[in-house]
N, C-alpha and C positions, 0 to 999 in steps of 0.2 A: 531493545525493541524500539525505543524512541528514534534511534538512528535509521532504523530500517524504515519506520513510518515517514520520517522527513525525507528520506531518499525516494519512497514511492510517491510522496507529493511532488517532489521536484521532477521526477521522471514523468508524472501525469502531466504537469504543467509544460515540460518541454515538448511532449508529444502533441498536446493540445495547440501550442503555439504554431508548430510546424505544419499540422494537417488543417486547422481551421483558420489561422490567420496568415498561413504562408511566411512565417518569421522564423528564420534559422538562428537558434541561440549561438551566440558567439563566445569570446573569451570572458566578457563581462558576466554573462549568464553562468559560465563554467566556474568562475572563481567565487561568484555570489553563492552558488551552490555548494561549493566546498566549504565555505565559512558557515552557511546556515546548516549544512549537514552534520558539522561537527559542533557548532556553537549552540544551536537550539536544544539538542539532546543534553548537552553539558549543563544548560541553564535549567531544563526540567529537572535533572537529577540533583543539581545544586540546590534548587528550592524545595523539592520534595523530601529529601533526606532530613533536614532540620525540622521541617514543618510537620512531617508525617512520621518519619523514623522508618526503620526496617527491622525485620526479625526472620528467623529461619522458619519458613513456613512449610517447606517441602523437604524435610530431612536436613541435608546440608546446603539446601538452596535458599539464599536470602532474597526476600522481596519486600517491596513497599507495604507498610501497614495500611490498616483501613482508614483511620482517623480522618484525615483531610485529602485522602488519595483521589477522590472523584473530582475535587476542584483543582488540585495542583498536578495530577499525573494523568489519570484516565480521561479527564475532561479535554485537555489539550490533544492528547492522542486521538481521541474520538473525533475532535474537530478537524484535525488534519486528515484523518481517514474519511470523514464526510466530504470534505473539499475535494480530495483525490477522487472519490466515487462520483461526485458531480462532474469533475473534468472528463473522467473516463466516459461516462454515459453521454455527456455532451459531445465528446469526440465521436463515439459510436454513432449517435443520432445524426451528426453532420455527414459522416461517411455514407450512411444509409440514404440520406437526402440527396447526396451528390450522385449516388449510384443510380437511384431512381430517375433522377434528371438526365443522367447520361443515356437512359434508355430512349429518351425523347430528344436527343441531341439534334440541335438544328443544323449541324455541320457548318457553322459560320466559317468563312475564310479567314484564316488567321495563320501567321507563321509562328513556328516554334523554335526556341533555342535552348540550349542547355547552359545553365550558369555554372560558375566555378565550384559551387558546392555539390554539383552532380544532379540537382534536381531541375526540371524543366520549368522555364518561365516563358510566357506568351505575350506577344504584342501584336497589335493590328498592323495590316499592310500601310496604312497611313502614317503610323508612328506616333500619332498625336495622343492616343489613349491606349491604356493596356486593357485588353479584353481576354477573358478566359471563358471558353464554352464549357458546358457541363462535362462533356467527353474528355477534354483536356484536364480539367480539374480531377476527374475521376482517375485518369491515368497517373497524374501526380500523386495523388493520395495512395493509389496502389503501390507506387514505388516507395512511398515513405512507410507504409505499413509492412512491406517486405523487409525493410531494415529495422523496424521497431517492435515487431510483433512479440519478440522474447521479452523485452521491457514491459510491454503491455501486460503479459501473462504474470510476470513477476510482481507488478504493481497490484493486480487484482488478488494474487496469493497474499501479499502484505496486508491488504485492506481486510481480507477475511480473517487472517491471522490476528490483527490488532482487535477487530470487533469480537471475535470469539473468545479471546483471552480476557478482554475487558468485562464481557457479560459474565463469564464463569467466575472471575475473581470477584467481582462486585456481588454476585449471588452468594458465593462461599462467605464473604465478609458480612453480608446481611444475615446469613444463617447464624454465624458465630455471635453477632450482635443481639439477634433475637433470643438465642439461648442464654446469654448472660442476663438479659433483661427479665427473662422467665425461667428461673432455675428449677421451677417444678416440671418443665418439660424434660430437662435432663436428669431428673431424680431417678427414674427407673435405670437409667444407664449407669450412674454413679453407684447405685445400690448394687447392681450386677457386678461392677468392678470390685467392689468390697467383698461381696460373697465368693468371687472367683479369684481372689488374690491378685488382682490388677491384671488378669488376662483379658486384653481387650478383643482377642479373637473370638472369645465365648460370648461377647456382649455386642457384637456388631448388629444383631438382629434388633436390639433395643434401640440403637440410635437410628437405624434405617426406618424403623417403624414410625418415628416422630419426625423424620426429615431433617436430622442434624448432621447428615453427611452427603457429600456430593457423589453422584454415580461414579463407580470406579473406572468406567470406560471413558467417562468425561475427563477425570483427573489424569489418566494416561494420555489422552490426547493433548491436554495442556502441557505436560512434561515433554512430549515429543515436539510440539510447536516451540516451546522455550528453547529446546536444545538445537532446533533448526535455525531459530533466530540468532543464536550465538554464532552460527557459521556464516551469517550474512551472505546468502546466495546471490543477492542482487549485483554485488560488485563484480564478480567474474563475468556474468552475463552482460553487464555494462560495457566491460572492456571487449568482450566478443563482438557486441554490436558495433562498437567503434572500428574494430579491426575489419568487420565484414563491410561496413560502410566505405572504408578507404580501398578495399579490394575491389568493390563492384563500381565505384564511382571515382576511380583514380583518374589522373590526367590522360591515361590511354584511351578512356571511353568517354571523355567529356565532349567530344567533337560528334558523337552519334546522336540520332533522334531518338526520342522516347518511344517506347514500344506501343 
């Protein structure tokens, strides 16, 4: 999950740079992303395991313990998810702003060219200053969104995934901690286990009534999200976006005017 979270942050940053600042990430950004995408999750795990430890919390599934997890595991994940969310909404806000401005485009006279990366760049007739009208900026943004919308959807899914898992795990940890601090709350459940020979199914009502268990539907959703996170769905779509970009804006189409 840390790897997906960092990948989502880097994807958000890349899209934000392209749309809002007209900066096309190059090889330096690519290799920096590779190092950060593999290095930061490794650092998170390397710090969290000795400090917090891990245990089998879902049957045969091992996960970080509660101890210091908020500070050394969930905190950084939520921080990157928050930054990704800010970048995403900032990009969306910029797109909306440009679209509204394009409705009132003053149709300034300017010439358009297509750069080597396939995205249009604009310069004035005088050639002394670069000028971009609202309509031209909107057409450029529309082109970028046509290439990057899959990555944007994946980033949003990753953000929702991380926030949901963090909230559920922290809630479950707090429930266990509260039960250990107040054993009287769990006494009816323990007594029921003794009377029923350890049959936990017969005592579920006891723990549900005092709020010692998480809703079964929520737990199933957590397990499904964890299994999906292991498959790392963002990487195939990243490759697909790159292939789509090279197909739509290859050398053969670089001489055409933007739509």
